[in-house]
Structure formats: structure tokens, C-alpha cells
Biotite code that builds the C-alpha atoms (Angstrom):
import biotite.structure as struc

atoms = struc.array([
    struc.Atom([-14.749, -0.039, 7.125], chain_id="A", res_id=1, res_name="UNK", atom_name="CA", element="C"),
    struc.Atom([-13.724, 1.311, 3.748], chain_id="A", res_id=2, res_name="UNK", atom_name="CA", element="C"),
    struc.Atom([-10.448, 3.219, 3.792], chain_id="A", res_id=3, res_name="UNK", atom_name="CA", element="C"),
    struc.Atom([-10.589, 4.941, 0.393], chain_id="A", res_id=4, res_name="UNK", atom_name="CA", element="C"),
    struc.Atom([-11.954, 2.007, -1.590], chain_id="A", res_id=5, res_name="UNK", atom_name="CA", element="C"),
    struc.Atom([-10.048, -0.652, 0.418], chain_id="A", res_id=6, res_name="UNK", atom_name="CA", element="C"),
    struc.Atom([-12.176, -2.684, 2.829], chain_id="A", res_id=7, res_name="UNK", atom_name="CA", element="C"),
    struc.Atom([-10.480, -3.238, 6.182], chain_id="A", res_id=8, res_name="UNK", atom_name="CA", element="C"),
    struc.Atom([-12.299, -5.682, 8.408], chain_id="A", res_id=9, res_name="UNK", atom_name="CA", element="C"),
    struc.Atom([-12.432, -4.711, 12.115], chain_id="A", res_id=10, res_name="UNK", atom_name="CA", element="C"),
    struc.Atom([-10.805, -1.301, 11.425], chain_id="A", res_id=11, res_name="UNK", atom_name="CA", element="C"),
    struc.Atom([-12.968, 0.171, 14.184], chain_id="A", res_id=12, res_name="UNK", atom_name="CA", element="C"),
    struc.Atom([-10.874, -1.680, 16.790], chain_id="A", res_id=13, res_name="UNK", atom_name="CA", element="C"),
    struc.Atom([-7.852, 0.389, 15.801], chain_id="A", res_id=14, res_name="UNK", atom_name="CA", element="C"),
    struc.Atom([-9.845, 3.570, 15.217], chain_id="A", res_id=15, res_name="UNK", atom_name="CA", element="C"),
    struc.Atom([-11.371, 3.393, 18.704], chain_id="A", res_id=16, res_name="UNK", atom_name="CA", element="C"),
    struc.Atom([-7.880, 3.287, 20.203], chain_id="A", res_id=17, res_name="UNK", atom_name="CA", element="C"),
    struc.Atom([-6.623, 6.380, 18.301], chain_id="A", res_id=18, res_name="UNK", atom_name="CA", element="C"),
    struc.Atom([-9.914, 8.188, 17.520], chain_id="A", res_id=19, res_name="UNK", atom_name="CA", element="C"),
    struc.Atom([-9.279, 7.770, 13.787], chain_id="A", res_id=20, res_name="UNK", atom_name="CA", element="C"),
    struc.Atom([-7.341, 5.518, 11.451], chain_id="A", res_id=21, res_name="UNK", atom_name="CA", element="C"),
    struc.Atom([-3.745, 6.104, 12.650], chain_id="A", res_id=22, res_name="UNK", atom_name="CA", element="C"),
    struc.Atom([-0.794, 7.341, 10.720], chain_id="A", res_id=23, res_name="UNK", atom_name="CA", element="C"),
    struc.Atom([1.771, 4.616, 10.241], chain_id="A", res_id=24, res_name="UNK", atom_name="CA", element="C"),
    struc.Atom([4.571, 7.184, 9.914], chain_id="A", res_id=25, res_name="UNK", atom_name="CA", element="C"),
    struc.Atom([7.429, 6.073, 12.193], chain_id="A", res_id=26, res_name="UNK", atom_name="CA", element="C"),
    struc.Atom([5.479, 2.948, 13.236], chain_id="A", res_id=27, res_name="UNK", atom_name="CA", element="C"),
    struc.Atom([7.724, -0.043, 13.777], chain_id="A", res_id=28, res_name="UNK", atom_name="CA", element="C"),
    struc.Atom([7.174, -3.568, 12.458], chain_id="A", res_id=29, res_name="UNK", atom_name="CA", element="C"),
    struc.Atom([8.094, -5.927, 15.289], chain_id="A", res_id=30, res_name="UNK", atom_name="CA", element="C"),
    struc.Atom([7.133, -9.251, 13.679], chain_id="A", res_id=31, res_name="UNK", atom_name="CA", element="C"),
    struc.Atom([6.223, -10.780, 10.326], chain_id="A", res_id=32, res_name="UNK", atom_name="CA", element="C"),
    struc.Atom([4.469, -14.127, 10.084], chain_id="A", res_id=33, res_name="UNK", atom_name="CA", element="C"),
    struc.Atom([3.852, -16.043, 6.862], chain_id="A", res_id=34, res_name="UNK", atom_name="CA", element="C"),
    struc.Atom([1.548, -19.040, 6.547], chain_id="A", res_id=35, res_name="UNK", atom_name="CA", element="C"),
    struc.Atom([1.395, -21.084, 3.318], chain_id="A", res_id=36, res_name="UNK", atom_name="CA", element="C"),
    struc.Atom([-2.185, -22.096, 4.031], chain_id="A", res_id=37, res_name="UNK", atom_name="CA", element="C"),
    struc.Atom([-1.420, -25.786, 3.470], chain_id="A", res_id=38, res_name="UNK", atom_name="CA", element="C"),
    struc.Atom([-2.685, -26.653, 6.963], chain_id="A", res_id=39, res_name="UNK", atom_name="CA", element="C"),
    struc.Atom([-5.960, -24.765, 6.477], chain_id="A", res_id=40, res_name="UNK", atom_name="CA", element="C"),
    struc.Atom([-7.834, -23.446, 3.424], chain_id="A", res_id=41, res_name="UNK", atom_name="CA", element="C"),
    struc.Atom([-4.903, -23.146, 1.009], chain_id="A", res_id=42, res_name="UNK", atom_name="CA", element="C"),
    struc.Atom([-4.904, -19.348, 1.141], chain_id="A", res_id=43, res_name="UNK", atom_name="CA", element="C"),
    struc.Atom([-1.540, -17.722, 1.881], chain_id="A", res_id=44, res_name="UNK", atom_name="CA", element="C"),
    struc.Atom([-1.582, -15.415, 4.922], chain_id="A", res_id=45, res_name="UNK", atom_name="CA", element="C"),
    struc.Atom([0.758, -12.708, 6.143], chain_id="A", res_id=46, res_name="UNK", atom_name="CA", element="C"),
    struc.Atom([0.546, -10.992, 9.551], chain_id="A", res_id=47, res_name="UNK", atom_name="CA", element="C"),
    struc.Atom([2.357, -7.934, 10.779], chain_id="A", res_id=48, res_name="UNK", atom_name="CA", element="C"),
    struc.Atom([2.726, -6.854, 14.427], chain_id="A", res_id=49, res_name="UNK", atom_name="CA", element="C"),
    struc.Atom([3.145, -3.088, 14.276], chain_id="A", res_id=50, res_name="UNK", atom_name="CA", element="C"),
    struc.Atom([4.088, -0.772, 17.144], chain_id="A", res_id=51, res_name="UNK", atom_name="CA", element="C"),
    struc.Atom([1.956, 2.360, 16.713], chain_id="A", res_id=52, res_name="UNK", atom_name="CA", element="C"),
    struc.Atom([1.813, 5.469, 18.893], chain_id="A", res_id=53, res_name="UNK", atom_name="CA", element="C"),
    struc.Atom([0.913, 9.106, 18.850], chain_id="A", res_id=54, res_name="UNK", atom_name="CA", element="C"),
    struc.Atom([2.533, 12.238, 20.252], chain_id="A", res_id=55, res_name="UNK", atom_name="CA", element="C"),
    struc.Atom([0.616, 14.422, 22.703], chain_id="A", res_id=56, res_name="UNK", atom_name="CA", element="C"),
    struc.Atom([2.297, 17.648, 21.579], chain_id="A", res_id=57, res_name="UNK", atom_name="CA", element="C"),
    struc.Atom([4.207, 18.116, 24.839], chain_id="A", res_id=58, res_name="UNK", atom_name="CA", element="C"),
    struc.Atom([7.951, 18.295, 24.772], chain_id="A", res_id=59, res_name="UNK", atom_name="CA", element="C"),
    struc.Atom([9.952, 16.144, 27.193], chain_id="A", res_id=60, res_name="UNK", atom_name="CA", element="C"),
    struc.Atom([13.756, 16.441, 27.064], chain_id="A", res_id=61, res_name="UNK", atom_name="CA", element="C"),
    struc.Atom([13.478, 18.356, 23.762], chain_id="A", res_id=62, res_name="UNK", atom_name="CA", element="C"),
    struc.Atom([11.500, 15.434, 22.201], chain_id="A", res_id=63, res_name="UNK", atom_name="CA", element="C"),
    struc.Atom([7.806, 14.958, 21.658], chain_id="A", res_id=64, res_name="UNK", atom_name="CA", element="C"),
    struc.Atom([6.139, 12.954, 24.392], chain_id="A", res_id=65, res_name="UNK", atom_name="CA", element="C"),
    struc.Atom([5.065, 9.701, 22.744], chain_id="A", res_id=66, res_name="UNK", atom_name="CA", element="C"),
    struc.Atom([1.833, 8.163, 24.100], chain_id="A", res_id=67, res_name="UNK", atom_name="CA", element="C"),
    struc.Atom([-0.767, 5.502, 23.311], chain_id="A", res_id=68, res_name="UNK", atom_name="CA", element="C"),
    struc.Atom([1.823, 2.813, 22.582], chain_id="A", res_id=69, res_name="UNK", atom_name="CA", element="C"),
    struc.Atom([-0.081, 0.041, 20.840], chain_id="A", res_id=70, res_name="UNK", atom_name="CA", element="C"),
    struc.Atom([0.629, -3.220, 19.078], chain_id="A", res_id=71, res_name="UNK", atom_name="CA", element="C"),
    struc.Atom([-1.741, -3.712, 16.150], chain_id="A", res_id=72, res_name="UNK", atom_name="CA", element="C"),
    struc.Atom([-1.751, -7.053, 14.378], chain_id="A", res_id=73, res_name="UNK", atom_name="CA", element="C"),
    struc.Atom([-2.819, -6.687, 10.763], chain_id="A", res_id=74, res_name="UNK", atom_name="CA", element="C"),
    struc.Atom([-3.755, -9.774, 8.790], chain_id="A", res_id=75, res_name="UNK", atom_name="CA", element="C"),
    struc.Atom([-3.668, -10.185, 5.038], chain_id="A", res_id=76, res_name="UNK", atom_name="CA", element="C"),
    struc.Atom([-5.302, -13.181, 3.311], chain_id="A", res_id=77, res_name="UNK", atom_name="CA", element="C"),
    struc.Atom([-4.820, -14.486, -0.220], chain_id="A", res_id=78, res_name="UNK", atom_name="CA", element="C"),
    struc.Atom([-1.341, -13.020, -0.395], chain_id="A", res_id=79, res_name="UNK", atom_name="CA", element="C"),
    struc.Atom([0.907, -13.172, -3.437], chain_id="A", res_id=80, res_name="UNK", atom_name="CA", element="C"),
    struc.Atom([3.728, -11.256, -5.138], chain_id="A", res_id=81, res_name="UNK", atom_name="CA", element="C"),
    struc.Atom([5.534, -10.906, -1.785], chain_id="A", res_id=82, res_name="UNK", atom_name="CA", element="C"),
    struc.Atom([8.706, -8.865, -1.862], chain_id="A", res_id=83, res_name="UNK", atom_name="CA", element="C"),
    struc.Atom([10.183, -8.083, 1.574], chain_id="A", res_id=84, res_name="UNK", atom_name="CA", element="C"),
    struc.Atom([13.748, -6.910, 2.202], chain_id="A", res_id=85, res_name="UNK", atom_name="CA", element="C"),
    struc.Atom([16.049, -5.624, 4.949], chain_id="A", res_id=86, res_name="UNK", atom_name="CA", element="C"),
    struc.Atom([14.265, -7.018, 8.037], chain_id="A", res_id=87, res_name="UNK", atom_name="CA", element="C"),
    struc.Atom([16.444, -6.207, 11.024], chain_id="A", res_id=88, res_name="UNK", atom_name="CA", element="C"),
    struc.Atom([16.419, -5.131, 14.685], chain_id="A", res_id=89, res_name="UNK", atom_name="CA", element="C"),
    struc.Atom([14.570, -1.909, 13.849], chain_id="A", res_id=90, res_name="UNK", atom_name="CA", element="C"),
    struc.Atom([11.980, -1.756, 11.054], chain_id="A", res_id=91, res_name="UNK", atom_name="CA", element="C"),
    struc.Atom([10.505, 1.732, 10.835], chain_id="A", res_id=92, res_name="UNK", atom_name="CA", element="C"),
    struc.Atom([7.791, 2.527, 8.317], chain_id="A", res_id=93, res_name="UNK", atom_name="CA", element="C"),
    struc.Atom([7.428, 5.877, 6.607], chain_id="A", res_id=94, res_name="UNK", atom_name="CA", element="C"),
    struc.Atom([3.826, 4.872, 5.771], chain_id="A", res_id=95, res_name="UNK", atom_name="CA", element="C"),
    struc.Atom([1.480, 1.964, 5.182], chain_id="A", res_id=96, res_name="UNK", atom_name="CA", element="C"),
    struc.Atom([-0.077, 2.180, 1.726], chain_id="A", res_id=97, res_name="UNK", atom_name="CA", element="C"),
    struc.Atom([-3.213, 0.191, 0.860], chain_id="A", res_id=98, res_name="UNK", atom_name="CA", element="C"),
    struc.Atom([-4.547, 0.588, -2.685], chain_id="A", res_id=99, res_name="UNK", atom_name="CA", element="C"),
    struc.Atom([-7.218, -1.174, -4.684], chain_id="A", res_id=100, res_name="UNK", atom_name="CA", element="C"),
    struc.Atom([-5.467, -2.856, -7.603], chain_id="A", res_id=101, res_name="UNK", atom_name="CA", element="C"),
    struc.Atom([-8.587, -2.931, -9.764], chain_id="A", res_id=102, res_name="UNK", atom_name="CA", element="C"),
    struc.Atom([-8.551, -0.271, -12.462], chain_id="A", res_id=103, res_name="UNK", atom_name="CA", element="C"),
    struc.Atom([-12.273, 0.413, -11.972], chain_id="A", res_id=104, res_name="UNK", atom_name="CA", element="C"),
    struc.Atom([-11.680, 1.107, -8.276], chain_id="A", res_id=105, res_name="UNK", atom_name="CA", element="C"),
    struc.Atom([-14.650, -0.936, -7.098], chain_id="A", res_id=106, res_name="UNK", atom_name="CA", element="C"),
    struc.Atom([-14.398, -2.316, -3.552], chain_id="A", res_id=107, res_name="UNK", atom_name="CA", element="C"),
    struc.Atom([-13.833, -6.023, -3.194], chain_id="A", res_id=108, res_name="UNK", atom_name="CA", element="C"),
    struc.Atom([-10.875, -6.396, -5.604], chain_id="A", res_id=109, res_name="UNK", atom_name="CA", element="C"),
    struc.Atom([-7.273, -7.206, -4.819], chain_id="A", res_id=110, res_name="UNK", atom_name="CA", element="C"),
    struc.Atom([-5.369, -4.858, -2.552], chain_id="A", res_id=111, res_name="UNK", atom_name="CA", element="C"),
    struc.Atom([-1.816, -3.669, -3.201], chain_id="A", res_id=112, res_name="UNK", atom_name="CA", element="C"),
    struc.Atom([0.091, -3.247, 0.101], chain_id="A", res_id=113, res_name="UNK", atom_name="CA", element="C"),
    struc.Atom([3.265, -1.180, 0.201], chain_id="A", res_id=114, res_name="UNK", atom_name="CA", element="C"),
    struc.Atom([5.588, -0.877, 3.185], chain_id="A", res_id=115, res_name="UNK", atom_name="CA", element="C"),
    struc.Atom([7.845, 2.108, 2.457], chain_id="A", res_id=116, res_name="UNK", atom_name="CA", element="C"),
    struc.Atom([10.542, 2.285, 5.096], chain_id="A", res_id=117, res_name="UNK", atom_name="CA", element="C"),
    struc.Atom([12.869, 4.802, 6.655], chain_id="A", res_id=118, res_name="UNK", atom_name="CA", element="C"),
    struc.Atom([14.866, 1.994, 8.278], chain_id="A", res_id=119, res_name="UNK", atom_name="CA", element="C"),
    struc.Atom([14.864, -1.799, 8.020], chain_id="A", res_id=120, res_name="UNK", atom_name="CA", element="C"),
    struc.Atom([12.025, -3.808, 6.507], chain_id="A", res_id=121, res_name="UNK", atom_name="CA", element="C"),
    struc.Atom([10.407, -2.538, 3.353], chain_id="A", res_id=122, res_name="UNK", atom_name="CA", element="C"),
    struc.Atom([8.421, -4.245, 0.646], chain_id="A", res_id=123, res_name="UNK", atom_name="CA", element="C"),
    struc.Atom([5.159, -4.861, -1.091], chain_id="A", res_id=124, res_name="UNK", atom_name="CA", element="C"),
    struc.Atom([2.599, -7.597, -1.779], chain_id="A", res_id=125, res_name="UNK", atom_name="CA", element="C"),
    struc.Atom([-0.963, -8.004, -2.885], chain_id="A", res_id=126, res_name="UNK", atom_name="CA", element="C"),
    struc.Atom([-3.838, -9.712, -1.093], chain_id="A", res_id=127, res_name="UNK", atom_name="CA", element="C"),
    struc.Atom([-7.570, -10.410, -1.190], chain_id="A", res_id=128, res_name="UNK", atom_name="CA", element="C"),
    struc.Atom([-8.515, -9.299, 2.334], chain_id="A", res_id=129, res_name="UNK", atom_name="CA", element="C"),
    struc.Atom([-7.136, -6.964, 5.020], chain_id="A", res_id=130, res_name="UNK", atom_name="CA", element="C"),
    struc.Atom([-8.171, -7.125, 8.694], chain_id="A", res_id=131, res_name="UNK", atom_name="CA", element="C"),
    struc.Atom([-7.198, -5.711, 12.042], chain_id="A", res_id=132, res_name="UNK", atom_name="CA", element="C"),
    struc.Atom([-6.739, -8.939, 14.063], chain_id="A", res_id=133, res_name="UNK", atom_name="CA", element="C"),
    struc.Atom([-5.724, -7.464, 17.448], chain_id="A", res_id=134, res_name="UNK", atom_name="CA", element="C"),
    struc.Atom([-5.123, -4.117, 19.148], chain_id="A", res_id=135, res_name="UNK", atom_name="CA", element="C"),
    struc.Atom([-3.299, -4.173, 22.476], chain_id="A", res_id=136, res_name="UNK", atom_name="CA", element="C"),
    struc.Atom([-1.674, -1.557, 24.718], chain_id="A", res_id=137, res_name="UNK", atom_name="CA", element="C"),
    struc.Atom([2.103, -1.912, 24.638], chain_id="A", res_id=138, res_name="UNK", atom_name="CA", element="C"),
    struc.Atom([5.028, -0.959, 26.866], chain_id="A", res_id=139, res_name="UNK", atom_name="CA", element="C"),
    struc.Atom([8.231, -0.532, 24.863], chain_id="A", res_id=140, res_name="UNK", atom_name="CA", element="C"),
    struc.Atom([11.149, -2.544, 26.183], chain_id="A", res_id=141, res_name="UNK", atom_name="CA", element="C"),
    struc.Atom([14.681, -1.449, 27.047], chain_id="A", res_id=142, res_name="UNK", atom_name="CA", element="C"),
    struc.Atom([15.926, -1.844, 23.477], chain_id="A", res_id=143, res_name="UNK", atom_name="CA", element="C"),
    struc.Atom([13.239, 0.406, 22.033], chain_id="A", res_id=144, res_name="UNK", atom_name="CA", element="C"),
    struc.Atom([14.037, 3.992, 21.065], chain_id="A", res_id=145, res_name="UNK", atom_name="CA", element="C"),
    struc.Atom([10.588, 4.859, 22.512], chain_id="A", res_id=146, res_name="UNK", atom_name="CA", element="C"),
    struc.Atom([11.292, 3.628, 26.075], chain_id="A", res_id=147, res_name="UNK", atom_name="CA", element="C"),
])
């Protein structure tokens, strides 16, 4: 799937869960994995496990009822220029920004990934490929603000 001009492999797995490409506003990064690629093809990889959800518009205890709790694992291949800061017990995104770094805007170039945050982890990096690696229903635990 092309999101703007950025190709996201297996994006339909995430879209089928939410009916469209989800908003990453208030999504929470639960895990970050980095792989130097030395044990495989030499390409640096970065994976993010992100807790996504949606609100059904119903108020419960004066708060929106949050539903469709999901863990999406996004994979990025050919990663460089990694700058990540402030990882902690809660890492809430204000958005997930994926932009084609090529001036011409043609698909297939490098992708700039930005992780603007409202709390915890924030950062940016570039990569060659973006893919949805897994989409799984999720039950928030007792330490989650979404329990």
C-alpha cells in the first residue's frame, strides 16, 4: 500500500483491523528492537511494538470508551541516522510521520520516520523499507492507563 508516496508493505493487515490506516495519536510504544544486521544481510533493522486503539464515542466515567486495543509491530529495514531519546515507562506518540526523503517524491526512495511524542520516547530515523510485521489484539495490563 502507498500511504502518500511511502510504500508500506502489509499495511492491509493493520487497515483491516481498524477499517483504515489508524491514527497514531496517543498510541504507545511498548518496545524498540534494534538489529545491526551482522547476523543476516548486513542491513540495520528497527522494530517498534505500538499499542494502538480507537474510541467508540461512548463516555464511561467521563472518559471516552477505548476499544480495539491492538499491538502493531512495525519493521523498518536499512535504517540509519537513528536519534531516539527519553524512552521510559510510558512512551506516548502524538503522531507517526512517514515521509519520502526524495525531493522528486517518487515511490521507492528513502523514508524519513519521525516519532513526535507527548510523553517519553521521541526521535527520528531514515530507512529503505517499512512494513507491518504483526497485528494482534491486546489486553492492557494493570500498569496501563488504558486498563
